[in-house]
C-alpha positions, 0 to 999 in steps of 0.5 A, a space after each residue: 547444485 546438482 539436478 536432484 537438489 534443484 528438483 527438490 528446491 523446485 518441488 518445495 517452492 511449488 508445494 509452498 505456493 499450492 498450500 497458500 490459504 484463501 486468506 493469503 490470496 485475499 490479502 494479496 488481492 487487497 494489498 495489490 489493488 492498493 499498490 496499483 493505486 499508489 503506483 498510478 501515474 495520476 497519483 505520482 503526479 499529484 504527490 510530486 506536485 504536493 512535494 514541490 509545493 512544500 519541500 522548501 519548508 524542510 531544512 536539514 536540521 534536527 529542530 522540528 518546525 511548527 509547520 511540519 505537523 500542518 504539512 503532515 496533516 495536509 499530506 495525510 488528508 490528500 492521500 485519504 481523499 485520493 483513496 476515497 475518490 478512487 474507491 467511490 469512482 470504482 477505479 479500484 475495487 472496493 472490498 467488502 469492509 468486513 472481508 477487507 478487515 479480515 484479510 489484514 493482519 491484526 495490527 493493521 485492522 481498524 475498528 
């Protein structure tokens, strides 16, 4: 690649960044705050403790055990409660619900 080609690529990338919409920036902010939350050390410790408590229930077979749905539901409840507590405590920003829903792509919106 010569200098002209590099300059052209950089200009194209700069144009792409500068034309991103406000909606994309809002979406990035919403997703970024959730990423920060799940990468937090406290969440990682809680998740690890949960896995340590239940990992022996899982075997490397094709057969599903009847305990799997209960463990899944406990995990889902654990994650939902953690997110709710983070939002209520103001540790992560709590977006306006309508604004938050608009920032998400259609398949990820909840009614």
